[in-house]
C-alpha atoms as one frame of an Amber mdcrd trajectory, in Angstrom:
protein
  16.537 -12.993 -21.772  15.063  -9.465 -21.175  14.079  -8.505 -17.842  10.462
  -7.247 -16.941  10.129  -4.622 -14.269   9.069  -7.197 -11.473  12.044  -9.824
 -12.494  14.347  -7.044 -11.985  12.990  -5.499  -9.165  13.253  -9.792  -7.558
  16.658  -9.973  -8.373  17.703  -6.673  -6.862  15.800  -7.324  -3.978  17.464
 -10.619  -3.236  20.893  -8.779  -4.458  19.946  -6.309  -1.398  19.011  -9.105
   0.897  22.489 -10.925   0.225  21.321 -14.147   1.669  18.578 -16.882   0.659
  15.216 -15.708   1.263  11.865 -17.133   1.209   9.731 -15.899  -2.063   7.213
 -14.499   0.583   9.668 -12.459   2.290  10.346 -11.301  -1.065   6.993 -10.513
  -2.037   6.358  -8.482   0.982   9.537  -6.494   0.682   8.806  -5.486  -3.034
   4.631  -4.848  -2.470   3.900  -7.741  -5.166   1.366 -10.381  -4.236   3.046
 -13.920  -3.291   1.201 -15.739  -6.554   2.864 -13.079  -8.883   6.200 -13.259
  -7.167   6.418 -17.071  -7.234   5.636 -17.188 -11.083   8.346 -14.870 -11.601
  10.998 -16.632  -9.368  10.129 -19.916 -11.196  10.700 -18.239 -14.433  14.500
 -16.854 -12.916  15.208 -20.219 -11.675  14.585 -21.629 -15.242  16.552 -19.049
 -16.338  19.134 -20.292 -14.075  19.295 -16.494 -12.354  18.186 -17.835  -9.009
  18.331 -21.230  -7.276  15.643 -22.583  -5.036  16.471 -25.252  -2.401  13.759
 -26.185   0.317  11.634 -22.834  -0.289  14.853 -20.628  -0.048  15.953 -18.912
  -3.090  19.135 -17.105  -3.983  21.094 -15.369  -6.871  23.143 -17.547  -8.978
  26.509 -16.114 -10.510  24.519 -15.974 -13.653  21.953 -13.866 -11.628  24.191
 -11.557  -9.937  26.095 -10.942 -13.349  22.911 -10.015 -15.004  21.745  -7.999
 -11.978  24.795  -5.916 -11.242  24.786  -3.587 -13.933  21.000  -3.094 -13.959
  21.199  -3.026 -10.081  23.648   0.291  -9.749  21.758   1.936 -12.483  18.482
   1.440 -11.110  18.150   0.358  -7.786  18.610   3.793  -6.420  15.720   5.275
  -8.365  13.673   2.397  -7.609  14.397   2.967  -3.729  13.337   6.550  -4.146
  10.561   6.351  -5.933   9.061   3.601  -3.607  10.029   5.864  -0.538   8.168
   8.974  -2.520   5.106   6.666  -2.858   5.330   5.556   0.949   5.695   8.973
   2.110   2.488  10.264  -0.135   0.261   7.083   1.287   1.945   8.563   4.782
   0.482  11.867   4.187  -2.947  10.525   3.069  -2.286  11.794  -0.885  -3.421
   7.783  -1.730  -3.854   8.529  -5.637  -0.575  10.191  -6.130   0.865   7.119
  -4.288  -1.033   4.789  -6.420   0.068   6.318  -9.523   3.670   5.951  -8.691
   2.971   2.305  -7.893   1.627   2.068 -11.075   4.562   3.539 -12.805   6.792
   0.640 -10.929   4.203  -2.148 -11.855   3.120  -2.619  -8.397  -0.274  -2.740
  -9.638  -1.603  -4.599  -6.618  -0.109  -2.116  -3.873  -1.352   0.490  -6.179
  -5.034  -0.911  -5.901  -4.694  -1.578  -1.662  -3.726   2.107  -1.711  -6.984
   3.274  -3.364  -8.709   1.015  -1.085  -7.164   3.150   1.648  -8.351   6.263
   0.378 -11.787   5.192   0.313 -12.068   3.586   3.462 -10.777   6.632   5.931
 -12.180   6.616   9.140 -11.647   8.888  12.116 -13.445   7.646  15.339 -13.169
  10.684  17.340 -15.873  13.310  16.980 -17.577  15.842  19.160 -21.085  16.817
  19.661 -23.789  18.764  21.211 -27.278  19.194  22.068 -29.476  21.639  20.543
 -32.785  22.674  21.756 -35.792  20.221  21.110 -33.140  17.238  21.353 -31.466
  17.726  18.185 -27.624  16.143  18.265 -25.436  18.273  16.210 -22.111  16.348
  15.385 -18.537  18.048  14.331 -16.843  16.785  11.500 -13.524  15.797  12.841
 -12.115  16.988   9.327 -13.288  20.144   8.818 -15.343  20.890  12.029 -18.520
  21.708  10.251 -21.375  21.029  12.361 -24.566  18.920  10.972 -27.475  17.161
  12.748 -27.398  13.465  13.500 -30.289  12.406  11.192 -30.096   8.460  11.568
 -28.668   5.816  13.125 -26.051   4.947  10.601 -22.409   4.484  12.252 -20.972
   6.103   9.297 -21.594   9.750   8.095 -20.143  11.504   5.299 -19.598  15.046
   6.051 -22.099  17.763   3.498 -19.361  20.120   3.388 -15.797  18.101   3.109
 -17.295  15.058   1.998 -14.929  12.548   3.761 -16.342   9.765   6.460 -16.211
   9.381   9.902 -17.328   6.680  12.326 -20.084   8.086  14.816 -19.562   6.440
  18.516 -22.148   3.915  19.451 -22.833   6.072  22.888 -24.122   9.211  20.478
 -25.972   6.589  18.249 -27.696   5.281  21.231 -29.254   8.778  22.157 -30.511
   9.309  18.889
């Protein structure tokens, strides 16, 4: 049987855990949804690569013999790619991280990372009063100043395009 990248990743993760594990734990470890992992684990169980008892799954000898050569070749590369994607995500380079997750067939994780790029918020911002009662708010990302023109709690900077949240106390003054 040819292993899909997700099935291979599941087996490698179980190999690394070196103990019986729940499907939810494996799903969390590889960043794939629980239903998808469960579906693949059922297939792996039917192929006699894993054995499940009371919700805990472990590699069979047949599973170990299939994964051992694959694990030695690919485990380090997969780990490095996942680490690289995680570091890019932490650095705010979400699109690059999402592309790596997609190359690893981790489409759900790629989608989550892309959502993070769209919902970036910074709560702290500075403001000052101008003559005539106008409130000028400074963008926490680029420092550009712009007048508070509405009572919207989320503002997009006209200069850098990033969004940030304006504290309620400032909005109450408008």
